[in-house]
N, C-alpha and C positions, 0 to 999 in steps of 0.2 A: 271588617274593616277597623272596628274599635281595638281589635289584636294589634292592628299595626300601629296606631297612634300609640295606645299603651305601650308596646314597645319602645318607639320613638321618647316618650316621655321617660320610660325606663333608663334608655340609652344616656340621655341627656343629664340625669340625675346621677348616673354611675361615675359621666366622664367630668362632672363638675367637682365632684367628690374627688376624684383622683386629679384631676387641675389642682384644688385647694392642698391636697397634701404635698404635691411636688412644689408647687411656685408658691405657698404660702408656709406650709409648713416645714418645708424643705426634708420630706419624709414620704418618699413614695411607697405604695404598698404592692404594685403591681410594676412588671415589666415595660419598657417603651413599646415591646412588639405587640403585649396585649393591648396596650393604650390604643395604638394604631388600628389593631384589627377592629376593635370597638367605633373608632372615629370612624373608619372607613364604611362599617356596615351603618351606622348612622346617616351618613354622605348619602348612601345609596338608597335607603327609604326616604328620606328626604326630598332625594332627586325624582323619585319615582310618584312621590305623594307630596309636593308643594302644599298642597292645604295645611300641613301639619308643620311647614317651617316657620318658626318663631325668631325673632331679632334675638333672644338670648340663648340661642342653642349655640353650643361650644364648636357647631362647625362654621359658625360666623367669624371666627376669629383670624381667619386667612385671610381676610381683606378683601375690599369689593374694587369696583370701578375705579382709575384713576378720577382725582378731583380735579376742578379748572381752577378753584380757589377755596380761601379758608373764610368761611361766613365770621362776621363781628359778633361777639357776644358781650352783653353789658353785666358786669358782676352784680348782683342786689346787695351784698356786704362787699365793699370793696377789699381788695387782697394788699393789704399793707405790707411794708419791707420793714426789716428790724433794724433799730440801733446797733452799734457795734462796740464792742469791749476788746481791747487786745491784751489787757495783763491783770494782774490780782489789783490793783488800785482801782483800776475801771470797775471790775465787779464789788469791791467794796464801796464804790460811790454810789453804782446802781443799787444795792442792798441799802443803803443808807437814805436814798430818795424816795425806795419804796416805803420803809420802815416809818419816814415822815409821816406818811398818811394810813397805814394799816400797823396794826401791831402782830408781833410775831408771825411774819410771811411764812408758809412753806411752798418749795419751788420744786417743779420737774424739770428736770434736766435730760434733754435728749441730743442725740448725734444731730450733726446738720448736714444733711445729703447733699452732694455736690450734683445736682441735676436741673431738671427744670420744673418749676412748678405748677400745680395743677388743681383744677376744680373739678371734681366729678358729682354728677347730679342724679338723681333716683327717684322715680314715684314708684309707690305702693310695690317698693322693693326691685323694681325693675330699672336697668341703665337707661337713660333718657339722652344725656351729653356730658363731654367733656369740654373744658377751656384752657386755654394758656392764662397766665397772670396778665400778660401784656403791660400795659400801663399802670395795674393796680384799679383801673375802673373798666376798661376795656380791653377782652382780649380776642382770642380767636378759637374759632369750634375747631376742635381737633378730634369730635367723636370717631370717626372711621379709625384713625390710628390708635387710638387709647383701647378701642375694643379687642385689638389684634394682640395687645398685653395679656397674657394668662394670668398674671398675679391680679388682675381687675374683674371682681367677681359682675356677672350681666346680670346675676339676680341673687339679692341677699337672704339671708336665712329668715328674716323678717320684713313683711309688706308695708315696710316705713319709706314715708319722705323724708328724703336728707339729702342735703351735700356734703360733701366731705372734701377734703383738701390734702394734697400731700405733694410728693416728690417723683418724678419719674426718672429712672437712672439707668445708667447702663455698668451691669458688672465687668469687674476688671478682665475675667476671662472671654467676655462676650468682645469686648474691646480690643482684646487681643487678638482675637480670631477675625473680628471685621477687618483690622489693618492689613493682617495678613492674606487676607482675600486680594483687596483693595490693592495691595504690592502685587500681587501675583497679574493683577489685571493691569499695571499699569496708571492706576488711580491715584489722584493726591490722599494721603494719609489722613486721618483726623488726629488734632494735637492732642486730645486727651478725652476721657468716658463723658464728660459734661458736653464737649462740641457734640461727640457722637451721639448723644442722647438727644440734644436738642436739635440736631440736625436731620436726625431720623423723625422725628415726632412733627416736624415741620415740612417732612416729604409728601407730594402731593398724591402718591402712590402707596395706598396701604398694604399692597400686597408685597413692597420692599420693608416695609415697618416690620411687618409680622415676620421676618428672617432676621431681624436684629437682636432679637433676644432682649428686649427693655423690660424691667421691672419698675416695681413701685415701692415705696412706704408711705403710706396714708399716716397724719400726723395731727389733722382737726377734725371738729366738729363745729362750722361757725355760729349754728344756731343750738348750740349745746343747753344753754340756760333754758330757751324756750322748750324744748325738749324734757327739761325736768332734772337737768344734771348741776350737782353742785360745785362740782370740780373738775379740772380739765385732766385729771388721772382716772378719774370714775369715768371720762367719756371715750378715754383712749382705749379701756378696758371693753367699753360697747361695740368699739370698731372691730375687736377682735373678736367680739360673739358674733357680729355681722357677717364675718367671712373676710375682712380686710385683712393685707399684709401690713402690720406695722412693726415698727423697730423696738426689739426687746430689748435693747441694750439702752435702757432708760432707768432714772431713779428717781424715786420722791425724796426728797432732802428736806430736813428738819429746820436746817439753817445756813448762814453762806459758807460756814467751816464746811460743811458735809459738800456743798456745791464745788468748792475749791477743790477738796480729795476728788471729785469726780473731773473736774479739769484736769487736775496732774496725772492722773490714772491714764486719760485719753490722750493727753498729750505725749505720752510714752508706748502707746499701744494702737495709734491710728493706723498704722502700716498692718496690724493684724488683720485687717478687714479685708472682705473680698471686694468692697466696693470704696467708691472715694468717698470723704468727708474731708469739710473745709473748716472745721470748728462745732462749737456746741451752739446748742439753743436752751436758753433759762427763762421758765415761765412761771409766774406766779400760780399757785394751783388751782386756789379759792376763785371760782367764775364771778362770784358778785364782787369779790374785792377787786378783780379784773376792772370791771367798770366804774368802779369808785376810783381807782387810779387813773384810768382814762387814757388819753391819745395825742399826739401830737399829731400836724398834719400828714405827717409820712408815716408813722410807726405808733404803735401800743407802747405806753410807758411801763406797762407790766411785763415786757419780755426785752430780752437782749439776746444779741449773738455775738459769743464770744469767738474771736477768729484765733488759730493758732498761732505763736510766732512764724515769720516766713522764714521758709527754708533757704539755707544758704549753701551756693554749691562753688565750687572753682573750676576756672575753665582760662582759655587762652584768647587773650583782646587781639584778633589780627589785622582789625585795621581800624580807622575812625572816619566816618562819613556824615555827610552834613544835609539837613534836610529844610525847607523853606515852610512856615506856617502861612495862613491865610493872612495874617497882619505883617507877615515879612519875618517873623523872627524867624532868626538861623537856630537850629539846634544841632549840638554833633552826637553822632549815635555809633555805640560800639558795635563791631561785628566781629562778632564770638565764635569760636569753635563749638559747635553744637552740643547743647548740655540738657538735660532733663530737670527742670526747677518745680516743684509743686505740681506734677501731672502733666506740664507741657514741653515740649521741646524749644529751646530758646535758641536763638541764631543771634539776635541783635538786642541791646538795652541801650537806655537813654543815658547821656552823660550830662544832662542839663545844659550847661553853659561853661564858658571859658573858667571861670573862678573855680566851678566845682572841680575840674579837671585839674588845674594847678595847685589849688590847696590841697589835694590828696597825691600828686605827681604822679599820675595815671598816664602810662607809656604804652605805645604801639607793641604788641609782643610779650605784654606783661602777663602774667598769670593773676586774675582778677578774680575777688571773689563778688559773686551777683548774687541777688534774691528778687523775689515779686514785693513790689510795693502796695500791701494792702490785696496780695493775693492775684492782682492783675497786671500791673505795669513792670517789665522786668527792667533793673536799674544796677548800676556797677557801685558796688559799696565801696571799694578800697583794693590797691594792688597787693599782693605778695610780696614785699619787697626782699625778703630772704631767697625767694628762688629766680632772684634776676640772674641773667648769664652775661650781662654786659652790651649785647645785642639789641636793646630795646630802645626805641627811639622815641625821644621827648615829644611832648604835644606841640603844635603850633598852629594857633588858630587862622583862618584863612581870610584874606582881605577881601574877597570878591565872590558874590552870589554864585552858589556853585550851577545856578541854572541858567540866569541870563547874564551872567557875569559883571554885571555893574558891582561898583564898590559898595561896601558895607558900611553901617554905620553905628557906634554903641553909643546909647542914649544916656544923657547924664543921671547919675544916680539909678542907673539899671545895670544888671548882669547881661543882658542880652544883645547882639549885634540884630541889625535889621538888614533887608534888601528893602531899599524906600522906592526902587521902580515901581511905577503902578501896573506896568505892561508885562512884570515878570509871569510867564505861564504858570511856575510852581504856584506863587500866592493866587493866582487866578483860579486854579484847580480846587485848592482848599477853601476857598472863598465860595465856590460854587457847591462844593460837599456839603458845607458847612448851613448854607441856605436851603436845602433840600433836607436836612436832617431833621432827626423827630421832634427834638425839642425847639426846633425853628419853623420852618414852613410845612415840613412833615409831607413830603411828597412820595408817598409809599410807591416803590419800583424804582426810585431814581437814586440808586445806591452809589457807594463810590466806584465800582467797575462799570457802570452805565454811564457815570459823566466821565470816566477816561476815556471810553471809547468814543462818546460824542463829541470830546474836543478833540481827541485825535484823528476824527472823521470831518472835522469842521462844522459838525452841525450846532454846536453851541460855543461860546467864548466870553458871553456876559450873560448877567442874571435874565436880563430882558428875553434872550434867545430863548430860554426854557419855554416861554410860553408863547413861542412861535416855532416851534419844531414843526417840521414835514412829516405828515404821518405815513405819506409814499415813501420816503426815504428810510424811517425807521422797518418799515414792512420789508423793504430790499435786504434788510441784515441777516445774516444767519441767526435762526435762534429765537427772531422776533416773530410771533405769529398775530394773528388778527386780534384775538383775546387779549393776550398779554400787550400789545400795542395798546389798543382801546382801554384797558386798565391804567396804564401809564398817563395816557392824554386825560382821561377823566380826573386821576389824581392831579395833575397839574392844574386844571382847570378848578376841582373844588379848592384848593389851597388858594387860588384868589380870595375867598370868601374868610380867610383867618383873620382873626381879631389883631388891630395894630400891634401890639406886644408882638407876636409871632413874627411881624416884619420885623420891625426893630431890633429883634435879636437876630432874626435872617440875615439881615444887612452887615452882619459882623463888625458894627462899632467897638472900637477897643476899648475896653474896660467895661461896657455895658454888657452884664450876664442878662441871663432870663428873667431872674428875680427883678433887677432893676428895670429891664424892659418893659416887666409889668407894672410895676410901680411908676414909673414914667407916664405910661399910656392912660394909668387909670387916672392920673391925676390932670392931664391936658387934652385928652379924649380924641385929638385929631392929629394928623401929620402936619397939616399948616399951622395950626396953633403952635405945636412943637417948633416949626421953623421959625416962628415971629419971638421967641424967647430967648432971653439974653442968659448968661452965664448964673447970673445971680438968681433969676428964677428957678433953675434946676436946682442950686445949692439949697432952695427951701424946701424941696421936697424931701420926705423921711427916708433917711438911709442912703441919699444921695450928696456924697463929698464933691469937693472941688475937683478932684480928677475925674471922676465919671463925668460930670455937669462940663467940663473942657472939652473933653474927648467928643460928647455929643454935640456940642455947641460949634467944635471946629467941622465936624462930619456934617451938620445940617447947612453949614455957609461955605462948602465947598463946592465950587460951579461944577465939578463934574458929577459931584454926589446928589447935587440938585437937579441937574439933568436925569440920572437914572432914576430919583424918586417919580419925576415928573413922567418919563416914559413908563413907568409901572402904574402910576395913574392912568396913562392912556389905553395900557393893555386891561385894564379892567380889575386891578388891585386893590381890594378895600383899605381904605387909609384913615377908618376909625376905629375907636375902643368898643369891642362890641361885650366886652363884660358886665356883671350884673352890679348896680349900685344899690346900696343899703334903702330902702323905701324908709321913710320916717314916720312916726306915730302909728306903726301896725302893732296895736297892743295886744291883739289877738295871737301874735305872732311872736313878736320881738321876746327873744331870750328863752325861749319855750323849745322843749327837745320833742319831736316828730319822728313817727317810726311809720313806713310804707309795708304795707303787705296786701297780699291778692294781685290780682291783674287789673291793672288800670289802662282805660284806653289812653291817656296820654304817657309819654315817654318818662321813664323813671328821672332819667337826668334833668328833664325838663322840670319835673315836679321838685327836685332838689334845687334847682336853681332858683325857682321861684321863691322856694321857703328860704332860703340863704338869703337872698334878695330883700325879703320882708324881716330878716335879722333872726329868723329862727334856726336851730340846729337839727339834722337830721342823724336816728342813729339807726343802726342795724338789729338791733335787739330792744324787747320791750322790758323795762325793769319800772322799780317805784320812781325812778327819775322822769321817765315819759311823761308827758304834758298830752297828747295827743297822739293818736293811731288814727292813719288814713287807711281805711280798708276797701278793697275792691274784691271782684267776684273771686270766689275758690279761696278765699282768705281761710286759714289753718291756725295754726298752734298760738302765732302772735296775736292773732285776733281773740282765740279763747282766754289766754295769759291776760289780756287788756281787760277782760270782764271780770276774769277774777281779781283783778287789782283795781278794779272800778276808774277805770282811767278814761277818759273822754274819748270817743270816738265817732269820727267822722267818713261818711262816705265819699266818693268824688265829686259827685253832685255839692254837697255841703261847701266842700274844700273849693271848688270852683266859684261858687256864690261868694264866700267869704275873701278870697284872693283878688277876686275882680273888683273889689270895691276899694282896693287899695292900688292897684296897678292900672 
């Protein structure tokens, strides 16, 4: 029997070696037929002797059962986004800011892969789980799907505990093959490799994902300093040694001139690659200096993403149509002859407003130059005047709403026209979509298509209708199962508990954005208090000017809106600000930097919220600047480093005892 176990282990080792050669080194040493023969032998032996089957076996990459849903995962160290640079001047400004803090920085330049960010965790060198970036704090567990990606090792070359981060992407050849298959089956085509990769990773059936030929590039170790590394470049080499696939098109630059040369080279060679990139990433190499430079609320100040200039292409503007936004604003949109721009087939683009079109003399049937603003939103840049034939039709602004046919109004000192009919169906749908969106009430499962369906069927027409949906009616719809319906209704019910700022933003009050909503809610705490304030009260709030103040006041004193708010109260929606207020005189916490490590009985987000309420800062890594480490069970390298640096260490009971005296 031991000979069978030994053969299984031998096959696993051989197949992982061949996987590494093929998917990481791109240098296979055996034929596909030989690889398949060995894999079939392994599967046969594991089927006959399931006691020897392990999670890290190459046979487990084919994908298991269909998942019901993705579980939520909290990132111990937040996955931050990067600030952007678009030209040489932006890069020089970035370098200047870095040099204001540290001398003679070295930079690591890397390609910015156009895919889906992922965090992968290993314990003792064995794959544990993988998660999406999500909102940077909370992602989704996509372990079953990531295990099917053959460039992701299930067992590392060293038995280390490590989290790595990288990008899941779809090679161009895989993308073309996938769309050819979908075309043969009359299925909708994916717009670009990034969408295909993201759609694949979020598929609930790992067996489908395993056939999509996804790949990865791993680009960082969040705890590199805790592991003893001095530089980012050094950490990347360590990832290579562990068996990860890193992108070798990287360079250690001695100064900003070398960085600019790297940018110049790849600006002219990005199409030479067999995968999509949407720019470059430039990072300060020294890890200790990264900590000194620090972070903003959303991004590190020691790194920046350089975005290539938007690709411009020419096509025909076939027609101009108009859409109605949630505030009633009317937007003209160009209907274009389909053309590929920055990896996506574009069929329509924004024309912004009447003034934009007339100032450029854009006409129907013009040849026009289009590009993607910030790589995302297609826009028309200008007409090609010299290509005109005389058959082009000058633009005329419509006078009536394209949906409800009521007269449009152009407000003084504004470029946009508005439909002011409160019963306009288009305005209504956009308002409902906004209310349910992530930054507003964050009702998971109630997306654009579902809202449009529910409106068309008469299930909802107002915001309160969302909270009065009939479960049986939903279950009778094609495609809605017991589980998905239950999850949707749970998400709707859960949204009632949101803090006041989410509701304020979700109501779609003109000029009141996400940030303004939070500032307002934090200042006045309850909806009732807000409804009793005057314009002058609102203008006293930091960063709230007269325009926002008047818009908020008008909304909260409109009879229809008052009825809406009262109805939402009756339905049980929270009307109070639930965010934390900083506690005064908490001297043991105020201004100090804390690091959390190990397993805690309390949720990490709850601990962070308490610390921030007490005026403390929470960091993801231990350094000389750390004041206190809160250590739970099974604390590892962070605790050891804290001891080496003689940093104060609390267990969870000590933390509870100290904070409870203030809260």
